[in-house]
N, C-alpha and C positions, 0 to 999 in steps of 0.2 A: 556678115559675121554679126551685128549687133542683135540680133532675134535670137541670141543664147545666152540665155541669161548667166553672169557670173557673179557668185555671191562667196563671203569669206567666212560665213554663216553656215553652221550644219543642217539648215533645215531653210524654208523659204514662205516666209508668212505668206496665208490666205492661200498657199497652194499645198497640193499631196503628192508626195512623189511616189510616183506609180511603174517605176522601174528605175533599176541600178547598172548600168552600163560597165564602171567601173571606172578605175585611175587613167586620168590622161595626161599629159604635159604638155606646154610649149619651150620649145629652149631655144637661146638664141646666145652664141658668141660672139663677141666682137674685138679685134684688136684696135691697140690703142696705139695711138699715133709716138714718133718721137716728141714730136712738140710738147703734146700733150702730159707726157713724162716728165717731161724738163720743168714744165711750169708747175707739175704736181710736188717736184721735189723741192722747188720752192718756196710752197705754201707751207708744206713741213716744215721749214725752217723759220720763215716769217708767221704764218698762219695767214687765216682766211679761207674761203669757200673755192673749193677747185670748180669754179662751172663748167667748163668742160667734161669735165667725169660726170655731173650732174646732170646734163644735160644727156651724155651717153648712156646714162643708167636709167634714166628716165625715159629715152626713148626705146631702151632695150626690154626694159616693163611692159609698153604698152605692143611691142611687137610677141611678146612672147603672151600675152593675154590673147591676142588674135589669134595666134596658133594655136592656142588651148582650144579657142572656142571652135577653129577647125578641126582640131581633134576629137573632140566632143561630138561634133555636128558628122563626121564620119561614122561613127559610134551609133548613129543615130538618138541620142542625147538633143533637149534642148536646153539643159542649165548644166553649170556645174557647182556644184554645194563644196565647201569647205576650202576653198583655195587659198593658197600658200603662195609666196616668193621665195626660191633659194638663191642667193646668188655667193658667188664664187670668183677668186682670180687665180688663172691657169700661168705659171712660169712667170710671172710679174707681169705680162705682155698683153693679155686678153682677160676680158671679163666675160662671166658666164650667168647668164638668167634664167632663171628655170620658175615658171606658172604649173602649178602642180593644184590637181582638187581631183573630186567624184563626179564621174557623166551622170548624170540622171536625166529620165525624163518625167517633169512634173504636170500637174494640170489643176485651173483654179478650183477652190472649194465651191462646190456647190450651193447656191443657197443663199 
């Protein structure tokens, strides 16, 4: 999937957008375990990074981008522009991470 270019920019320097395929997204919802919830409760009292959540969200973002690439490829695109993340909590038990953007076909500038 790494052949699908993902950019947070609205355009891609050195490339022309030749076709727009529409919005695509990659979504991941992960449950947190009771130990992580307990550990984060202690961190809110004593301060500090909750490394378990940091890893969970980092892994979720990577997986969301891979799903975004797959959705773009299914539409016939070779790039996603204006990619953004959206993160939410569901019932204080799950973390939702969505990566979304516009699927496009780009070609390198001639000359």
